[in-house]
TITORDREN-428579 format. One record per residue (C-alpha): y, z, x; residue in one letter. Coordinates in steps of 0.1 Angstrom, whole numbers, plus 5000, padded with zeros to 4 digits. Last residue first. Example, Ala and Ser with C-alpha at 12.3 -4.5 7.8 and 13.67 -1.06 7.14 Angstrom:
<rs>
498950715137S;495550785123A;
</rs>
This chain:
<rs>
365535047341X;363035327336X;360035117346X;361735007378X;362535367387X;358935477380X;357535187401X;359835277430X;358935657428X;355335577428X;353235667398X;350035857406X;351436177391X;353736157361X;356536407361X;358036297394X;358136007385X;357735867350X;357435957314X;359436277317X;362836127312X;361635867286X;359836137266X;362836367269X;365136097256X;362736017228X;362436377216X;366236437219X;366936137197X;364336267171X;365736617171X;369336487167X;368136267138X;366436557121X;369736747123X;370437037146X;372537307130X;370837627140X;370037807108X;366437907116X;367538057149X;370238267133X;367838387106X;365238487132X;367938677151X;368538887121X;371938887103X;375139047116X;377339257095X;376539577114X;378139427145X;381639417130X;383639307160X;387339377167X;387639727181X;384239707198X;385039367214X;385139467251X;382239717246X;380139577274X;376939607254X;378239357228X;379339107254X;376039127272X;374039107239X;376038797228X;375538627262X;371738687262X;371538567226X;373238247236X;370738197264X;367938267240X;369138007216X;369637757243X;366037807254X;364737767219X;366537437215X;365437307248X;366937417281X;367637157308X;366337187344X;362537157350X;361736957319X;362837027283X;362837397289X;362037707268X;358337667259X;358137397285X;358337647314X;359937977325X;357138177339X;356938537326X;353338477315X;354638287285X;358338297285X;360638527265X;360938787293X;361538517319X;364438377297X;365938727296X;365738767334X;367338437340X;370038497314X;371038847327X;374738827318X;376939027343X;380439117332X;
</rs>
């Protein structure tokens, strides 16, 4: 089964460019990015028909409700915020800072 995650993320991104609206930096999805990846997998499974005899799709809530009920505590949000700030606070995310200086600052 093919899951079009890349295409779906592009559809959700501003100007069809996957950026900070869905990613923490250039590699890791943020909360919204993970939500859309999960949605892509669900939609691919539902479209494949492999669960038709077991799944009650009509009982599902709206996607907005699922997003609002993602279980991420305020502490988790704060820890993630500080980790991303540390990760993106130096080279290669900050121009004018040498790689050596950035590595020393991160240590």
